[in-house]
C-alpha positions as CSV (number, residue, x, y, z in Angstrom):
1,M,82.1,86.3,105.9
2,A,81.9,82.6,106.7
3,A,82.9,80.7,109.7
4,T,86.4,79.6,109.3
5,A,86.9,77.1,112.0
6,S,87.7,73.6,111.1
7,A,85.7,70.8,112.5
8,G,87.1,67.7,114.0
9,A,85.7,65.2,116.4
10,G,82.8,66.2,118.6
11,G,83.5,68.0,121.9
12,M,81.9,67.6,125.3
13,D,79.1,70.1,124.5
14,G,78.2,68.3,121.2
15,K,79.9,70.9,119.0
16,P,82.7,69.9,116.7
17,R,86.2,70.2,118.0
18,T,88.0,73.2,116.6
19,S,91.5,74.8,116.8
20,P,92.4,76.7,120.0
21,K,91.6,80.4,120.3
22,S,95.3,81.4,120.0
23,V,95.6,79.5,116.7
24,K,92.5,81.3,115.4
25,F,94.1,84.6,116.1
26,L,97.5,83.5,114.7
27,F,96.0,82.2,111.5
28,G,93.9,85.4,111.0
29,G,96.9,87.6,111.3
30,L,99.1,85.4,109.0
31,A,96.3,85.3,106.4
32,G,95.9,89.1,106.4
33,M,99.7,89.6,106.2
34,G,100.0,87.2,103.3
35,A,97.3,89.1,101.3
36,T,99.0,92.4,102.1
37,V,102.1,91.3,100.3
38,F,100.2,91.3,97.0
39,V,98.0,94.4,97.5
40,Q,100.3,96.9,99.3
41,P,101.1,98.9,96.1
42,L,97.4,99.6,95.6
43,D,97.1,100.8,99.2
44,L,100.0,103.2,98.6
45,V,98.4,104.6,95.4
46,K,95.1,105.0,97.3
47,N,96.7,106.9,100.2
48,R,98.7,109.2,97.8
49,M,95.5,110.0,95.8
50,Q,93.5,110.8,99.0
51,L,96.2,113.2,100.1
52,S,96.8,114.8,96.7
53,G,95.3,118.3,96.1
54,E,94.7,118.7,99.8
55,G,93.1,122.1,100.4
56,A,92.8,122.9,96.7
57,K,90.9,121.7,93.7
58,T,94.1,121.0,91.7
59,R,94.9,117.4,91.9
60,E,98.4,116.1,92.0
61,Y,97.4,112.9,90.2
62,K,94.8,112.7,87.4
63,T,94.1,109.0,87.6
64,S,95.3,105.9,89.5
65,F,97.5,105.0,86.6
66,H,99.0,108.5,86.6
67,A,99.7,108.1,90.3
68,L,101.4,104.7,89.9
69,T,103.6,105.9,87.0
70,S,104.5,109.1,88.8
71,I,105.6,107.2,91.9
72,L,107.6,104.7,89.9
73,K,109.3,107.5,88.0
74,A,110.1,109.6,91.1
75,E,110.8,106.8,93.6
76,G,111.5,103.7,91.7
77,L,110.1,100.2,92.0
78,R,110.8,100.1,95.7
79,G,108.8,103.3,96.1
80,I,105.5,101.4,95.6
81,Y,106.4,99.3,98.6
82,T,107.1,102.3,100.9
83,G,105.7,101.4,104.3
84,Y,106.0,97.7,103.4
85,W,109.7,96.9,103.9
86,G,110.8,98.4,107.1
87,L,113.9,100.2,105.8
88,R,114.2,102.9,103.1
89,M,117.0,103.4,100.6
90,E,119.4,106.2,100.1
91,G,121.6,105.4,97.1
92,R,122.6,101.7,97.4
93,L,122.4,101.7,101.2
94,W,119.4,100.9,103.3
95,V,119.1,103.5,106.1
96,G,119.8,101.8,109.3
97,S,122.4,99.4,107.7
98,S,125.9,99.8,106.4
99,R,125.5,97.0,103.9
100,P,124.5,97.5,100.2
101,W,120.9,96.3,99.5
102,P,121.8,93.2,97.4
103,D,123.6,91.7,100.4
104,M,120.9,92.5,102.9
105,L,119.9,89.3,104.8
106,T,118.1,91.1,107.6
107,P,115.6,88.8,109.2
108,L,112.0,89.5,108.2
109,L,110.9,90.5,111.7
110,L,113.5,93.3,111.6
111,R,112.1,94.6,108.3
112,L,108.4,94.3,109.4
113,S,106.5,97.0,107.7
114,A,103.8,99.3,108.8
115,G,101.5,97.4,106.3
116,L,102.3,94.0,107.8
117,L,102.2,95.3,111.4
118,R,98.7,96.7,110.7
119,Q,97.6,93.3,109.5
120,A,99.3,91.6,112.5
121,T,97.3,93.8,114.8
122,Y,94.0,94.7,113.0
123,T,93.4,91.4,111.1
124,T,94.6,89.2,113.9
125,T,92.1,90.8,116.3
126,R,89.3,91.2,113.8
127,L,89.3,87.6,112.4
128,G,90.1,86.1,115.8
129,I,87.2,87.8,117.6
130,Y,84.8,87.1,114.7
131,T,85.7,83.4,114.6
132,V,85.5,83.0,118.4
133,L,82.1,84.8,118.7
134,F,80.7,83.0,115.6
135,E,81.5,79.6,117.1
136,R,80.2,80.6,120.6
137,L,76.9,81.7,119.1
138,T,76.5,78.7,116.8
139,G,73.9,76.3,118.0
140,A,74.8,72.8,119.4
141,D,73.3,71.3,116.2
142,G,75.6,73.4,114.1
143,T,73.0,76.0,113.2
144,P,74.9,79.3,112.4
145,P,73.9,82.7,113.8
146,G,71.3,84.6,111.8
147,F,72.2,87.4,109.4
148,L,71.6,90.3,111.7
149,L,73.6,88.6,114.5
150,K,76.4,87.9,112.0
151,A,76.4,91.6,111.1
152,V,76.7,92.6,114.8
153,I,79.5,90.1,115.3
154,G,81.3,91.5,112.2
155,M,80.9,95.1,113.3
156,T,82.0,94.4,116.8
157,A,85.1,92.5,115.6
158,G,85.9,95.2,113.0
159,A,85.6,98.1,115.5
160,T,87.8,96.3,118.1
161,G,90.4,95.4,115.5
162,A,90.5,98.9,114.2
163,F,91.2,100.3,117.7
164,V,94.1,97.8,118.2
165,G,95.5,98.5,114.7
166,T,95.3,102.3,114.7
167,P,98.9,102.9,115.8
168,A,100.2,100.8,112.8
169,E,97.7,102.6,110.6
170,V,99.0,106.0,111.6
171,A,102.6,104.8,110.9
172,L,101.5,103.3,107.5
173,I,99.7,106.5,106.4
174,R,102.7,108.7,107.2
175,M,105.3,106.3,105.7
176,T,103.4,106.0,102.4
177,A,102.8,109.8,102.3
178,D,106.4,110.8,103.0
179,G,107.6,110.4,99.3
180,R,105.2,113.1,98.1
181,L,106.5,115.8,100.5
182,P,109.4,118.2,99.8
183,P,112.7,116.8,101.2
184,D,112.8,119.3,104.1
185,Q,109.3,118.3,105.2
186,R,109.7,114.6,105.2
187,R,109.5,112.7,108.5
188,G,112.1,110.2,107.3
189,Y,111.0,107.3,109.5
190,K,113.6,104.5,109.2
191,N,111.1,101.7,109.8
192,V,107.7,101.1,111.4
193,F,109.2,100.8,114.9
194,N,111.2,104.0,114.5
195,A,108.0,105.7,113.4
196,L,106.0,104.5,116.5
197,I,108.8,105.5,118.9
198,R,109.3,108.9,117.2
199,I,105.6,109.7,117.1
200,T,105.3,108.9,120.8
201,R,108.4,110.9,121.7
202,E,107.7,113.9,119.5
203,E,103.9,114.2,119.6
204,G,102.8,112.1,122.6
205,V,101.4,108.6,122.9
206,L,97.8,109.6,122.2
207,T,98.9,110.6,118.7
208,L,99.2,106.9,117.9
209,W,95.4,106.8,118.2
210,R,94.8,109.9,116.1
211,G,91.9,109.3,113.8
212,C,90.8,106.3,116.0
213,I,87.1,107.3,115.8
214,P,86.9,107.5,112.0
215,T,89.1,104.4,111.7
216,M,86.6,102.5,113.9
217,A,83.6,104.0,112.0
218,R,85.2,102.9,108.8
219,A,85.6,99.4,110.1
220,V,82.0,99.2,111.2
221,V,80.8,100.5,107.8
222,V,83.1,98.1,105.9
223,N,82.1,95.1,107.9
224,A,78.4,95.9,107.7
225,A,78.5,96.5,103.9
226,Q,80.8,93.6,103.3
227,L,78.6,91.1,105.2
228,A,75.4,92.2,103.5
229,S,76.7,92.6,100.0
230,Y,79.0,89.5,100.0
231,S,76.3,87.1,101.2
232,Q,73.7,88.5,98.8
233,S,76.1,88.5,95.9
234,K,77.2,85.0,96.6
235,Q,73.6,83.8,96.8
236,F,72.7,85.6,93.6
237,L,75.6,84.0,91.7
238,L,74.7,80.5,93.0
239,D,71.0,81.0,92.2
240,S,71.9,82.0,88.6
241,G,73.0,78.4,87.9
242,Y,76.3,79.5,86.3
243,F,78.4,79.2,89.5
244,S,79.1,76.5,92.0
245,D,80.4,77.2,95.6
246,N,84.1,77.4,94.7
247,I,87.0,79.9,94.5
248,L,85.6,81.5,91.3
249,C,82.3,82.2,92.9
250,H,84.0,83.5,96.0
251,F,86.2,85.8,93.9
252,C,83.3,87.2,91.9
253,A,81.2,87.7,95.0
254,S,84.1,89.5,96.7
255,M,84.6,91.9,93.8
256,I,80.9,92.8,93.8
257,S,81.0,93.2,97.5
258,G,84.1,95.3,97.2
259,L,82.4,97.7,94.8
260,V,79.5,98.3,97.3
261,T,81.9,98.5,100.3
262,T,84.2,100.9,98.6
263,A,81.4,103.3,97.7
264,A,80.0,103.2,101.2
265,S,83.3,103.5,103.1
266,M,85.5,105.9,101.1
267,P,84.2,109.2,102.6
268,V,85.0,107.8,106.1
269,D,88.4,106.5,104.8
270,I,89.5,109.8,103.4
271,A,88.6,111.5,106.7
272,K,90.7,108.9,108.5
273,T,93.7,109.3,106.1
274,R,93.7,113.1,106.3
275,I,93.5,113.1,110.2
276,Q,96.3,110.5,110.6
277,N,98.6,112.4,108.3
278,M,97.8,116.0,109.4
279,R,100.4,118.3,111.0
280,M,100.1,120.9,113.7
281,I,100.0,124.4,112.3
282,D,100.9,127.2,114.8
283,G,100.1,124.7,117.6
284,K,96.7,123.8,116.2
285,P,95.7,120.7,114.2
286,E,94.7,121.1,110.5
287,Y,91.4,119.4,111.2
288,K,89.1,119.4,114.2
289,N,87.5,116.1,113.6
290,G,86.3,113.8,110.8
291,L,83.3,116.0,109.9
292,D,85.6,118.9,109.5
293,V,87.7,116.9,107.0
294,L,84.6,116.0,105.0
295,F,83.3,119.7,105.0
296,K,86.7,121.0,103.9
297,V,87.1,118.4,101.2
298,V,83.7,119.1,99.7
299,R,84.2,122.9,100.0
300,Y,87.8,123.1,98.5
301,E,88.1,120.0,96.4
302,G,84.6,119.1,95.3
303,F,82.0,116.6,96.3
304,F,83.4,113.7,94.3
305,S,86.8,114.1,95.9
306,L,85.3,112.1,98.8
307,W,85.9,109.1,96.5
308,K,89.4,110.1,95.5
309,G,91.5,106.9,95.1
310,F,88.3,104.8,94.3
311,T,90.0,102.6,91.7
312,P,93.0,101.4,93.7
313,Y,90.8,101.1,96.9
314,Y,88.4,98.9,95.0
315,A,91.1,96.9,93.2
316,R,92.7,96.3,96.6
317,L,89.6,95.4,98.7
318,G,88.3,92.5,96.6
319,P,91.5,90.6,96.1
320,H,92.6,91.2,99.7
321,T,89.4,89.7,101.0
322,V,89.7,86.7,98.6
323,L,93.4,86.1,99.4
324,T,92.9,86.5,103.1
325,F,90.2,83.9,103.2
326,I,91.9,81.5,100.8
327,F,95.0,81.6,103.0
328,L,92.9,81.2,106.2
329,E,91.0,78.3,104.8
330,Q,94.2,76.5,103.7
331,M,95.8,77.0,107.1
332,N,92.6,75.7,108.9
333,K,92.5,72.7,106.6
334,A,96.1,71.9,107.3
335,Y,95.6,72.3,111.1
336,K,92.6,70.0,111.0
337,R,94.5,67.4,109.0
338,L,97.6,67.5,111.2
339,F,96.0,67.9,114.7
340,L,92.3,67.3,114.7
341,S,91.8,64.3,112.4
342,G,91.4,60.9,114.0
């Protein structure tokens, strides 16, 4: 990651003026939500593949392409945005509305998805805390924190953001998984807020933080791997002489970083996904904890099933990182130009 604050005139302490903390948090959330609009279908495919063949070696989907085409065939184009738009369809009517879908003019906030709510909570917190800590630990002469300190900042911000975003993550996992269940077993959440209310009412408020530990562990692994691999990849590309410090270099470094981060974090991610989607069987949870998930996946589905959904996860992670920081940089530049210049 890089510092994303925009510099203006010098402040009282000699450091450049930057946007207020509230604006940093706001821009972080908006950037993550904007990126999610483009990558949500890949997140759906990844979640479905991680849940397919659960408890058995027979996989529901052979490849990512097979998963995507199966979802499109069974659920239609809107099926790949399950968990994105807040309302689901039955026939030509959106559940929760008496109006046909072509005439729906429901405000965006009322259709806020689990995917967008996750970004509004997780990314807002993560990027906001990262930027605030980064600036606070930057020297008065503008010297940035060292690499290890950057890693600590990133892991701290990631773990905190993951804790705040876990309820939306639980809703997202369940909403994206609903379409693969038999009709009589579907939870049928109308929208993300309906999901959160029903989970609290039917299973208790603590269920909203089910899988919190592996979610936070994943965030720590992702941020540590991302920081190390992104900075090293970017430096390697710049040293090669074929790249300059521009969007193309950032994109290539992000994709290399995404490959490393995906390989490192997927076992933790599949544990998180299974725990957040699990049901109670005879009053007992399907899994005891994250380690129990990993042992059962290896035992019943094979070792390499820990990386089930690798392709869509990887294809999502790189572009999402690039888009998030492109949106963030553009908003910071606009804020600097409008409010900090002069």
